[in-house]
C-alpha positions, 0 to 999 in steps of 0.5 A: 578299698586298697588291700593294705588299708584293709589289713591296717583296719583289721589290725587296729581292730584286733588291738582294740577288742581286748580293751572291751573285754577287760572293761567293768562297769563302776558306779559313779564316783567310785574307783572300784567295782564294788561299792561298800553297803552297810549290809555287805558289798554290792558286786558289779558285773564286767562287760556291757551286759545290762545291770539288771539287779543288785545283790547284797550280802547280809551283815553276819556279826561274828563271821568273816562275812559282810562288814568287819568290826573295824569297817562297822566302827569306821562308819559308825564313829564318823563325825561332822568335820564342821562340829563345834568342839566343846570341852567340859574343861572349858566350862570349869571341869577339873577332874582329879576328885572335885565335883564336875557336875555343874561343869558338865551341865553347863557344857551341855547347855552350850552344846544343845544350844548350838545352832550347828552340829556340836561335839562335847568332849570329856578329855583324856587322861583325866577322871571326872567325878559326877553325881546325879545329872541329866542331859535333856533335849530337845537340842537345836542340832545334832550333839555328839558325846565323846568321853575319852577320859573317865567319868566316876560316880560320887561314892557318897550315896547321900548324894542321890535323893529319893527322887533320882535314886535310880538314875546317875547319868540320863540322856533324855528326849534327844534326836540324833545323839552319838555317845562314845569316845572310847573312855570309861564310865565307873559306877563306883558300885562298891559303896552301894553293893555293900549296902544291898540287901543281897549282901547284908541281910540286915539291910533294907532292900532299896533301889540303886542307880543305873549307870547309863540310862537313855530315855525317849531318844530316837536315832540314837548310837552309842558306841566304843564305851567301857562301863563298869562297877555300876551301882545297879544296872549298866546301861538302859534303853527306855522308849527309845527308837532306832538305836545302835549299841556297839563295841560296848565293854561291860563288867562288874564283879561276879557277886555284885548284886543286880548289876545287869548289863543291858536292859531294854524296855518299851524300845523298837528298832535296836541293834546291839552288836560286838558287846562284851559283857560280864557282870554279876547278873 
């Protein structure tokens, strides 16, 4: 081979080698050498060495390791783009102090009967009054409940009979339910506290409603909610499996009786993250 040809090939080889040195293996479909997971980040080594194993960094709550709170919210809050939106206003809910219990029941029946994913929406900038209500499954498809406005309990204690005295809002036997939206659930507990035997010793000791109860729900996500001034317990998980509860604010006055934050009973695989709880009990 002619000397000038050897020089040319050597020059091309020296120019091309740095491209291999700077090459990083990347997972298919990703534009970065790091793939995000619910447990942190997976780092893929550079060069042509065989990728023998992947190391995950556990999610450490309250630290700067693993996923940030914002990343967690973004993952957990994602909704199907093809969800059918069912607004309680379209089923007769008006807000402003009127009893909207029946309208919510009608909207839930429509959402639960949907053959495709459905999103039940409680509109922002409005307050809806509810008596005791049960949202029952099983549903035909996945349902999310987006509470963007405020739901407030009736201030009339006689709206609760002896049969449902311990329940205000109940979600029962539902698979893959998501409840969130950033709104407020207000138990209007003041009217119950003043009749509590712990406040007024002359009163008999009676049960009062739990603001939000989830019973026999599997693959459940409850996130981004404000629950306050419950009649007694604020949130209860009973006989549920695979539950994530995150970014929930729970508050009631220091002297409010039996206003526990979260009760968990007969429930398996539950994670409670980033919740702020300040109640009377």
